[in-house]
C-alpha atoms as a printed R data frame, in Angstrom:
    type eleno elety resid chain resno      x       y      z
1   ATOM     1    CA   MET     A     1 42.346  21.214 23.046
2   ATOM     2    CA   ALA     A     2 45.458  19.331 21.912
3   ATOM     3    CA   ARG     A     3 48.343  21.337 20.560
4   ATOM     4    CA   ASP     A     4 50.708  20.860 17.608
5   ATOM     5    CA   TYR     A     5 54.192  22.125 18.448
6   ATOM     6    CA   ASN     A     6 56.108  24.397 16.137
7   ATOM     7    CA   GLN     A     7 59.755  24.181 17.185
8   ATOM     8    CA   SER     A     8 60.400  27.895 16.687
9   ATOM     9    CA   GLU     A     9 57.484  28.899 18.949
10  ATOM    10    CA   ILE     A    10 57.974  26.610 21.957
11  ATOM    11    CA   THR     A    11 57.733  28.381 25.320
12  ATOM    12    CA   GLY     A    12 59.622  27.458 28.470
13  ATOM    13    CA   VAL     A    13 56.627  25.689 30.011
14  ATOM    14    CA   GLN     A    14 56.057  23.715 26.808
15  ATOM    15    CA   LYS     A    15 59.692  22.602 26.847
16  ATOM    16    CA   VAL     A    16 59.255  21.372 30.411
17  ATOM    17    CA   ALA     A    17 56.102  19.485 29.385
18  ATOM    18    CA   LEU     A    18 57.958  17.782 26.530
19  ATOM    19    CA   LEU     A    19 60.834  16.923 28.846
20  ATOM    20    CA   MET     A    20 58.440  15.352 31.387
21  ATOM    21    CA   ILE     A    21 56.844  13.276 28.634
22  ATOM    22    CA   ALA     A    22 60.275  12.137 27.436
23  ATOM    23    CA   LEU     A    23 61.121  10.940 30.952
24  ATOM    24    CA   ASN     A    24 59.537   7.775 32.287
25  ATOM    25    CA   VAL     A    25 56.653   8.184 34.728
26  ATOM    26    CA   GLU     A    26 58.745   7.405 37.813
27  ATOM    27    CA   ASN     A    27 61.441   9.977 37.007
28  ATOM    28    CA   ALA     A    28 58.878  12.613 36.082
29  ATOM    29    CA   SER     A    29 57.078  12.085 39.398
30  ATOM    30    CA   GLN     A    30 60.365  12.584 41.262
31  ATOM    31    CA   VAL     A    31 60.836  15.919 39.460
32  ATOM    32    CA   PHE     A    32 57.305  17.025 40.382
33  ATOM    33    CA   LYS     A    33 58.082  16.455 44.081
34  ATOM    34    CA   HIS     A    34 60.509  19.379 43.927
35  ATOM    35    CA   LEU     A    35 57.963  21.800 42.424
36  ATOM    36    CA   ASP     A    36 55.188  23.716 44.139
37  ATOM    37    CA   SER     A    37 51.540  22.937 43.378
38  ATOM    38    CA   SER     A    38 51.053  25.878 41.006
39  ATOM    39    CA   GLU     A    39 54.036  24.778 38.887
40  ATOM    40    CA   VAL     A    40 52.826  21.172 38.800
41  ATOM    41    CA   GLU     A    41 49.374  22.342 37.720
42  ATOM    42    CA   LEU     A    42 50.803  24.565 34.990
43  ATOM    43    CA   ILE     A    43 53.061  21.825 33.584
44  ATOM    44    CA   SER     A    44 50.353  19.139 33.872
45  ATOM    45    CA   THR     A    45 47.937  21.343 31.940
46  ATOM    46    CA   GLU     A    46 50.516  21.766 29.187
47  ATOM    47    CA   ILE     A    47 51.217  18.015 29.104
48  ATOM    48    CA   SER     A    48 47.517  17.354 28.567
49  ATOM    49    CA   LYS     A    49 47.575  19.537 25.432
50  ATOM    50    CA   VAL     A    50 50.486  17.794 23.747
51  ATOM    51    CA   LYS     A    51 50.000  15.836 20.530
52  ATOM    52    CA   ASN     A    52 51.807  15.225 17.243
53  ATOM    53    CA   ILE     A    53 55.296  16.042 18.532
54  ATOM    54    CA   PRO     A    54 57.997  15.639 15.864
55  ATOM    55    CA   SER     A    55 60.869  13.513 17.186
56  ATOM    56    CA   GLN     A    56 63.276  16.237 16.079
57  ATOM    57    CA   THR     A    57 61.533  18.726 18.397
58  ATOM    58    CA   VAL     A    58 61.825  16.378 21.382
59  ATOM    59    CA   ASP     A    59 65.489  15.732 20.589
60  ATOM    60    CA   THR     A    60 66.133  19.482 20.480
61  ATOM    61    CA   VAL     A    61 64.491  20.015 23.880
62  ATOM    62    CA   LEU     A    62 66.453  17.127 25.409
63  ATOM    63    CA   GLU     A    63 69.696  18.425 23.940
64  ATOM    64    CA   GLU     A    64 69.022  21.906 25.339
65  ATOM    65    CA   PHE     A    65 68.279  20.455 28.778
66  ATOM    66    CA   TYR     A    66 71.467  18.383 28.701
67  ATOM    67    CA   ASN     A    67 73.527  21.404 27.677
68  ATOM    68    CA   MET     A    68 72.021  23.483 30.497
69  ATOM    69    CA   VAL     A    69 72.770  20.836 33.132
70  ATOM    70    CA   THR     A    70 76.323  20.393 31.845
71  ATOM    71    CA   ALA     A    71 76.925  24.146 31.738
72  ATOM    72    CA   ARG     A    72 75.600  24.615 35.269
73  ATOM    73    CA   GLN     A    73 77.986  21.948 36.543
74  ATOM    74    CA   TYR     A    74 80.899  23.735 34.888
75  ATOM    75    CA   VAL     A    75 79.769  26.986 36.527
76  ATOM    76    CA   LEU     A    76 79.736  25.355 39.964
77  ATOM    77    CA   GLU     A    77 83.173  23.835 39.379
78  ATOM    78    CA   GLY     A    78 84.985  26.901 38.111
79  ATOM    79    CA   GLY     A    79 82.651  29.842 37.602
80  ATOM    80    CA   LEU     A    80 81.032  31.393 34.545
81  ATOM    81    CA   GLU     A    81 84.302  32.166 32.726
82  ATOM    82    CA   TYR     A    82 85.502  28.576 33.103
83  ATOM    83    CA   ALA     A    83 82.141  27.224 31.915
84  ATOM    84    CA   GLU     A    84 82.116  29.526 28.917
85  ATOM    85    CA   ALA     A    85 85.676  28.528 27.965
86  ATOM    86    CA   VAL     A    86 84.879  24.810 28.105
87  ATOM    87    CA   LEU     A    87 81.622  25.200 26.204
88  ATOM    88    CA   GLU     A    88 83.297  27.380 23.578
89  ATOM    89    CA   LYS     A    89 85.715  24.564 22.756
90  ATOM    90    CA   SER     A    90 82.798  22.178 22.331
91  ATOM    91    CA   PHE     A    91 80.211  24.349 20.584
92  ATOM    92    CA   GLY     A    92 81.919  27.498 19.363
93  ATOM    93    CA   ILE     A    93 81.633  30.997 20.835
94  ATOM    94    CA   ASN     A    94 78.077  31.793 19.706
95  ATOM    95    CA   LYS     A    95 76.503  28.585 21.011
96  ATOM    96    CA   ALA     A    96 78.523  28.756 24.238
97  ATOM    97    CA   THR     A    97 77.369  32.321 24.899
98  ATOM    98    CA   GLU     A    98 73.749  31.327 24.248
99  ATOM    99    CA   ILE     A    99 73.942  28.419 26.709
100 ATOM   100    CA   ILE     A   100 75.626  30.503 29.423
101 ATOM   101    CA   GLU     A   101 72.992  33.227 29.104
102 ATOM   102    CA   LYS     A   102 70.247  30.647 29.589
103 ATOM   103    CA   VAL     A   103 72.045  29.333 32.649
104 ATOM   104    CA   ARG     A   104 72.285  32.878 34.008
105 ATOM   105    CA   ASN     A   105 68.597  33.577 33.447
106 ATOM   106    CA   LEU     A   106 66.919  30.252 34.170
107 ATOM   107    CA   THR     A   107 69.100  28.491 36.734
108 ATOM   108    CA   THR     A   108 69.284  29.517 40.375
109 ATOM   109    CA   LEU     A   109 72.972  29.458 41.219
110 ATOM   110    CA   LYS     A   110 72.894  29.799 44.986
111 ATOM   111    CA   GLY     A   111 75.665  30.041 47.511
112 ATOM   112    CA   PHE     A   112 74.278  26.819 48.950
113 ATOM   113    CA   ASP     A   113 75.596  24.966 45.893
114 ATOM   114    CA   VAL     A   114 79.092  25.918 47.015
115 ATOM   115    CA   LEU     A   115 78.365  25.174 50.685
116 ATOM   116    CA   LYS     A   116 77.421  21.633 49.704
117 ATOM   117    CA   LYS     A   117 81.061  21.036 48.776
118 ATOM   118    CA   ALA     A   118 82.424  22.106 52.184
119 ATOM   119    CA   ASP     A   119 83.281  19.440 54.724
120 ATOM   120    CA   SER     A   120 81.476  19.498 58.071
121 ATOM   121    CA   ALA     A   121 84.434  20.876 60.040
122 ATOM   122    CA   GLN     A   122 84.865  23.820 57.629
123 ATOM   123    CA   LEU     A   123 81.155  24.496 57.608
124 ATOM   124    CA   ILE     A   124 80.767  24.559 61.384
125 ATOM   125    CA   SER     A   125 83.988  26.538 61.836
126 ATOM   126    CA   PHE     A   126 82.316  29.319 59.885
127 ATOM   127    CA   LEU     A   127 78.732  28.890 61.083
128 ATOM   128    CA   SER     A   128 79.506  28.521 64.785
129 ATOM   129    CA   LYS     A   129 79.954  32.301 64.948
130 ATOM   130    CA   GLU     A   130 76.435  32.842 63.654
131 ATOM   131    CA   HIS     A   131 73.074  33.037 65.390
132 ATOM   132    CA   PRO     A   132 71.445  29.592 65.920
133 ATOM   133    CA   GLN     A   133 68.572  30.610 63.613
134 ATOM   134    CA   THR     A   134 71.060  31.407 60.856
135 ATOM   135    CA   ILE     A   135 72.805  28.066 61.345
136 ATOM   136    CA   ALA     A   136 69.448  26.259 61.274
137 ATOM   137    CA   LEU     A   137 68.357  27.985 58.056
138 ATOM   138    CA   ILE     A   138 71.593  27.184 56.250
139 ATOM   139    CA   LEU     A   139 71.771  23.564 57.444
140 ATOM   140    CA   SER     A   140 68.159  23.102 56.286
141 ATOM   141    CA   HIS     A   141 69.276  23.779 52.714
142 ATOM   142    CA   LEU     A   142 71.975  21.110 52.690
143 ATOM   143    CA   HIS     A   143 71.717  17.381 52.032
144 ATOM   144    CA   PRO     A   144 70.597  15.483 55.184
145 ATOM   145    CA   ASP     A   145 73.891  13.541 55.242
146 ATOM   146    CA   GLN     A   146 75.878  16.782 55.322
147 ATOM   147    CA   THR     A   147 73.578  18.295 57.946
148 ATOM   148    CA   ALA     A   148 73.943  15.174 60.094
149 ATOM   149    CA   SER     A   149 77.747  15.425 59.883
150 ATOM   150    CA   ALA     A   150 77.642  19.123 60.708
151 ATOM   151    CA   LEU     A   151 75.480  18.530 63.793
152 ATOM   152    CA   LYS     A   152 78.151  16.207 65.168
153 ATOM   153    CA   GLU     A   153 80.590  19.126 65.121
154 ATOM   154    CA   LEU     A   154 78.322  21.313 67.246
155 ATOM   155    CA   THR     A   155 78.416  21.126 71.012
156 ATOM   156    CA   ASP     A   156 75.480  21.432 73.375
157 ATOM   157    CA   PRO     A   157 73.556  23.564 74.147
158 ATOM   158    CA   LEU     A   158 74.057  25.107 70.666
159 ATOM   159    CA   ARG     A   159 73.266  21.795 68.918
160 ATOM   160    CA   THR     A   160 69.974  21.390 70.794
161 ATOM   161    CA   ASP     A   161 69.023  24.970 69.993
162 ATOM   162    CA   VAL     A   162 69.857  24.512 66.302
163 ATOM   163    CA   VAL     A   163 67.977  21.231 65.842
164 ATOM   164    CA   TYR     A   164 64.926  22.698 67.591
165 ATOM   165    CA   ARG     A   165 64.996  25.670 65.229
166 ATOM   166    CA   ILE     A   166 65.309  23.330 62.219
167 ATOM   167    CA   ALA     A   167 62.277  21.380 63.449
168 ATOM   168    CA   THR     A   168 60.170  24.512 63.903
169 ATOM   169    CA   LEU     A   169 61.185  26.570 60.856
170 ATOM   170    CA   GLY     A   170 58.316  28.154 58.981
171 ATOM   171    CA   LYS     A   171 57.820  31.556 57.394
172 ATOM   172    CA   ILE     A   172 61.037  33.567 57.415
173 ATOM   173    CA   SER     A   173 61.009  37.319 58.069
174 ATOM   174    CA   PRO     A   174 62.621  39.649 55.507
175 ATOM   175    CA   GLN     A   175 65.162  40.755 58.141
176 ATOM   176    CA   THR     A   176 66.241  37.159 58.767
177 ATOM   177    CA   LEU     A   177 66.366  36.481 55.046
178 ATOM   178    CA   LYS     A   178 68.731  39.429 54.527
179 ATOM   179    CA   ARG     A   179 70.968  38.082 57.276
180 ATOM   180    CA   ILE     A   180 71.093  34.658 55.628
181 ATOM   181    CA   GLU     A   181 71.894  36.248 52.266
182 ATOM   182    CA   LYS     A   182 74.803  38.098 53.877
183 ATOM   183    CA   VAL     A   183 76.205  34.941 55.492
184 ATOM   184    CA   VAL     A   184 75.961  32.880 52.318
185 ATOM   185    CA   ASP     A   185 77.421  35.692 50.218
186 ATOM   186    CA   GLU     A   186 80.395  35.921 52.550
187 ATOM   187    CA   MET     A   187 81.090  32.220 52.246
188 ATOM   188    CA   ALA     A   188 80.179  31.560 48.625
189 ATOM   189    CA   GLY     A   189 80.486  34.916 46.898
190 ATOM   190    CA   LEU     A   190 77.108  34.384 45.254
191 ATOM   191    CA   ASN     A   191 73.716  35.951 45.749
192 ATOM   192    CA   MET     A   192 70.740  33.891 46.809
193 ATOM   193    CA   GLY     A   193 67.980  34.295 44.286
194 ATOM   194    CA   GLN     A   194 65.317  32.076 45.759
195 ATOM   195    CA   SER     A   195 62.803  32.608 48.571
196 ATOM   196    CA   LEU     A   196 63.329  30.694 51.797
197 ATOM   197    CA   SER     A   197 59.687  30.874 52.841
198 ATOM   198    CA   GLN     A   198 59.025  27.187 53.596
199 ATOM   199    CA   ILE     A   199 62.003  25.085 54.702
200 ATOM   200    CA   GLY     A   200 63.123  22.842 57.515
201 ATOM   201    CA   GLY     A   201 60.471  21.404 59.790
202 ATOM   202    CA   THR     A   202 60.146  18.178 61.734
203 ATOM   203    CA   LYS     A   203 60.259  16.028 58.595
204 ATOM   204    CA   SER     A   204 63.533  17.642 57.538
205 ATOM   205    CA   LEU     A   205 65.104  17.112 60.953
206 ATOM   206    CA   ALA     A   206 63.850  13.515 61.115
207 ATOM   207    CA   GLY     A   207 65.626  12.848 57.805
208 ATOM   208    CA   VAL     A   208 68.830  14.251 59.287
209 ATOM   209    CA   LEU     A   209 68.633  12.309 62.563
210 ATOM   210    CA   ILE     A   210 68.033   9.035 60.734
211 ATOM   211    CA   ARG     A   211 71.485   9.537 59.231
212 ATOM   212    CA   THR     A   212 73.264  10.118 62.548
213 ATOM   213    CA   ASN     A   213 74.465   7.337 64.814
214 ATOM   214    CA   VAL     A   214 72.008   5.939 67.357
215 ATOM   215    CA   GLY     A   215 73.709   7.481 70.399
216 ATOM   216    CA   LEU     A   216 73.777  11.011 68.983
217 ATOM   217    CA   SER     A   217 70.191  10.886 67.674
218 ATOM   218    CA   LYS     A   218 68.943   9.688 71.085
219 ATOM   219    CA   GLU     A   219 70.899  12.453 72.824
220 ATOM   220    CA   ILE     A   220 69.455  15.095 70.496
221 ATOM   221    CA   LEU     A   221 65.904  13.772 70.885
222 ATOM   222    CA   ALA     A   222 66.224  13.666 74.668
223 ATOM   223    CA   SER     A   223 67.328  17.313 74.695
224 ATOM   224    CA   LEU     A   224 64.494  18.263 72.358
225 ATOM   225    CA   GLU     A   225 61.981  16.419 74.536
226 ATOM   226    CA   GLU     A   226 62.916  18.623 77.473
227 ATOM   227    CA   LYS     A   227 62.524  21.699 75.290
228 ATOM   228    CA   ASP     A   228 59.313  20.719 73.460
229 ATOM   229    CA   ALA     A   229 57.846  17.237 74.010
230 ATOM   230    CA   GLU     A   230 55.329  17.611 71.162
231 ATOM   231    CA   VAL     A   231 57.978  18.452 68.571
232 ATOM   232    CA   ALA     A   232 60.197  15.593 69.810
233 ATOM   233    CA   HIS     A   233 57.296  13.116 69.539
234 ATOM   234    CA   GLU     A   234 56.534  14.201 65.968
235 ATOM   235    CA   ILE     A   235 60.185  13.785 64.962
236 ATOM   236    CA   LYS     A   236 60.311  10.299 66.495
237 ATOM   237    CA   ARG     A   237 57.231   9.339 64.500
238 ATOM   238    CA   LEU     A   238 58.709  10.692 61.272
239 ATOM   239    CA   MET     A   239 62.053   8.972 61.724
240 ATOM   240    CA   PHE     A   240 60.469   5.763 60.498
241 ATOM   241    CA   LEU     A   241 58.226   5.711 57.418
242 ATOM   242    CA   PHE     A   242 56.076   2.838 56.218
243 ATOM   243    CA   GLU     A   243 58.307   2.454 53.135
244 ATOM   244    CA   ASP     A   244 61.264   1.849 55.477
245 ATOM   245    CA   ILE     A   245 59.877  -1.622 56.195
246 ATOM   246    CA   ILE     A   246 61.874  -2.691 53.128
247 ATOM   247    CA   ASN     A   247 65.032  -2.349 55.267
248 ATOM   248    CA   ILE     A   248 63.860  -4.473 58.210
249 ATOM   249    CA   GLN     A   249 65.250  -7.983 58.599
250 ATOM   250    CA   ASP     A   250 62.948 -10.802 57.449
251 ATOM   251    CA   LYS     A   251 62.608 -12.381 60.892
252 ATOM   252    CA   ASP     A   252 61.411  -9.061 62.312
253 ATOM   253    CA   ILE     A   253 58.977  -8.485 59.443
254 ATOM   254    CA   GLN     A   254 57.457 -11.873 60.221
255 ATOM   255    CA   LYS     A   255 56.944 -10.822 63.857
256 ATOM   256    CA   ILE     A   256 55.254  -7.624 62.698
257 ATOM   257    CA   LEU     A   257 52.965  -9.405 60.244
258 ATOM   258    CA   ARG     A   258 51.756 -11.793 62.942
259 ATOM   259    CA   GLN     A   259 50.304  -8.817 64.802
260 ATOM   260    CA   VAL     A   260 48.664  -7.012 61.879
261 ATOM   261    CA   ASP     A   261 45.252  -7.864 60.427
262 ATOM   262    CA   ARG     A   262 45.418  -9.035 56.795
263 ATOM   263    CA   LYS     A   263 42.896  -6.403 55.688
264 ATOM   264    CA   ASP     A   264 45.045  -3.658 57.186
265 ATOM   265    CA   ILE     A   265 48.108  -4.984 55.364
266 ATOM   266    CA   ALA     A   266 46.158  -5.016 52.101
267 ATOM   267    CA   VAL     A   267 45.054  -1.393 52.544
268 ATOM   268    CA   ALA     A   268 48.549  -0.300 53.599
269 ATOM   269    CA   LEU     A   269 50.094  -1.876 50.475
270 ATOM   270    CA   LYS     A   270 47.609  -0.122 48.181
271 ATOM   271    CA   ILE     A   271 50.041   2.663 47.210
272 ATOM   272    CA   VAL     A   272 53.484   1.077 47.673
273 ATOM   273    CA   ASP     A   273 55.801  -0.190 44.941
274 ATOM   274    CA   ASP     A   274 56.173  -3.844 43.920
275 ATOM   275    CA   LYS     A   275 59.523  -4.160 45.673
276 ATOM   276    CA   LEU     A   276 57.960  -3.564 49.088
277 ATOM   277    CA   LYS     A   277 54.944  -5.731 48.271
278 ATOM   278    CA   ASN     A   278 57.233  -8.609 47.309
279 ATOM   279    CA   LYS     A   279 59.186  -8.111 50.521
280 ATOM   280    CA   ILE     A   280 55.942  -8.578 52.484
281 ATOM   281    CA   PHE     A   281 54.764 -11.542 50.365
282 ATOM   282    CA   SER     A   282 58.099 -13.319 50.781
283 ATOM   283    CA   ASN     A   283 57.730 -13.232 54.549
284 ATOM   284    CA   MET     A   284 54.352 -14.961 54.555
285 ATOM   285    CA   SER     A   285 53.315 -18.531 53.948
286 ATOM   286    CA   GLU     A   286 52.336 -19.323 50.370
287 ATOM   287    CA   ARG     A   287 48.671 -19.608 51.351
288 ATOM   288    CA   ALA     A   288 48.662 -16.331 53.323
289 ATOM   289    CA   SER     A   289 50.511 -14.579 50.499
290 ATOM   290    CA   GLU     A   290 47.923 -15.704 47.922
291 ATOM   291    CA   LEU     A   291 45.052 -14.571 50.137
292 ATOM   292    CA   LEU     A   292 46.676 -11.161 50.598
293 ATOM   293    CA   LYS     A   293 47.255 -10.774 46.849
294 ATOM   294    CA   GLU     A   294 43.584 -11.556 46.231
295 ATOM   295    CA   GLU     A   295 42.569  -9.054 48.903
296 ATOM   296    CA   ILE     A   296 44.598  -6.340 47.167
297 ATOM   297    CA   GLN     A   297 43.437  -7.323 43.675
298 ATOM   298    CA   TYR     A   298 39.741  -7.165 44.449
299 ATOM   299    CA   MET     A   299 39.861  -4.177 46.753
300 ATOM   300    CA   GLY     A   300 37.875  -1.205 45.509
301 ATOM   301    CA   LYS     A   301 38.967   2.403 45.614
302 ATOM   302    CA   VAL     A   302 40.228   3.524 49.013
303 ATOM   303    CA   LYS     A   303 40.683   7.109 50.190
304 ATOM   304    CA   LEU     A   304 44.342   8.089 50.386
305 ATOM   305    CA   LYS     A   305 43.661   9.410 53.889
306 ATOM   306    CA   GLU     A   306 42.510   5.941 54.953
307 ATOM   307    CA   VAL     A   307 45.604   4.253 53.476
308 ATOM   308    CA   GLU     A   308 47.897   6.698 55.254
309 ATOM   309    CA   SER     A   309 45.990   6.175 58.504
310 ATOM   310    CA   VAL     A   310 46.446   2.378 58.318
311 ATOM   311    CA   GLN     A   311 50.130   2.795 57.429
312 ATOM   312    CA   ALA     A   312 50.563   5.089 60.450
313 ATOM   313    CA   LYS     A   313 48.896   2.496 62.697
314 ATOM   314    CA   ILE     A   314 51.317  -0.183 61.472
315 ATOM   315    CA   VAL     A   315 54.284   2.169 61.948
316 ATOM   316    CA   ASP     A   316 53.139   2.810 65.538
317 ATOM   317    CA   LEU     A   317 53.038  -0.965 66.111
318 ATOM   318    CA   ILE     A   318 56.536  -1.322 64.658
319 ATOM   319    CA   LYS     A   319 57.853   1.425 66.925
320 ATOM   320    CA   SER     A   320 56.198  -0.227 69.913
321 ATOM   321    CA   LEU     A   321 57.836  -3.556 69.065
322 ATOM   322    CA   GLU     A   322 61.210  -1.850 68.705
323 ATOM   323    CA   GLU     A   323 60.876  -0.025 72.024
324 ATOM   324    CA   SER     A   324 60.011  -3.307 73.776
325 ATOM   325    CA   GLY     A   325 63.087  -4.923 72.219
326 ATOM   326    CA   GLU     A   326 61.111  -7.495 70.193
327 ATOM   327    CA   ILE     A   327 62.480  -6.274 66.860
328 ATOM   328    CA   SER     A   328 65.372  -4.129 65.637
329 ATOM   329    CA   LEU     A   329 64.881  -1.516 62.954
330 ATOM   330    CA   ASN     A   330 68.639  -1.031 62.481
331 ATOM   331    CA   MET     A   331 67.890   1.826 60.093
332 ATOM   332    CA   ARG     A   332 70.843   4.117 60.601
333 ATOM   333    CA   GLY     A   333 73.805   2.020 59.498
334 ATOM   334    CA   GLY     A   334 76.865   3.892 58.292
335 ATOM   335    CA   SER     A   335 80.466   3.624 59.344
336 ATOM   336    CA   GLU     A   336 79.654   4.296 62.974
337 ATOM   337    CA   GLU     A   337 77.218   1.419 63.359
338 ATOM   338    CA   ILE     A   338 78.462  -1.073 65.942
339 ATOM   339    CA   TYR     A   339 77.583  -4.759 65.893
340 ATOM   340    CA   VAL     A   340 78.213  -7.065 68.906
């Protein structure tokens, strides 16, 4: 049953639903990726009930969200007292206090937010004294670029041990969690308020290694292969995703397309964005491009599992072509990339 919103009675979940509606579909979907399935279900259910929303109500929700984000940034920059002082100048003492209280209650201010501002040398200087599992857990919470930089500062065999632990992280014991809380508290002076039950994993490590230079990533993978060949193989597979084709040079895309059946390409492109589709079309003859567009247009419903299977088959072909030297993925880039 659709719901009419009374501004004075809006719950937290309803505010989130209104915020998601106010965002465009693409941005809302990106937000959902960071939520667990139960939260997505709860918010989606609320979205389905929305109707007759006064523009003033939406504006109020957006303003509250903006104030919360701004206040949280001030907290991270200079602490709660600094944030309250800045907000007081802008909104007055009563409004500032209200915003800060909401930030306290609704926003998870973790020590990791402070760690994200440390450079790699500082981070490893502190973490190198810790157990490899502790280092792995903390690095798993940072941005892949920062984790990649931090790994460069570690020396073997510690680095190999840490990356293996990142790749195989799963459920974390309460004892380990307490240890991590202690380490982060010592560095950041803040208490972790969020469970660390599902973090890291091969996908996380693959995202990190993609951002390291070729030599280091190969060295790490070789060490991992000796330790656990299955884990190393999974990471290698994950280091290139079907969407990454967008970054391959045109001449290499043309080589790939010559070895892939048109029907497989059509299925693989079923769930990708227009930018990638256009990249593929532009590397085909006009006739072949038109035939492929028709194939996609008139294709019926396809199981997601089937699309992902075809994409994986094409990725395997791409990896095979790279290993044989026929194409170059050149995915890692960065300041350390060397061209000759």
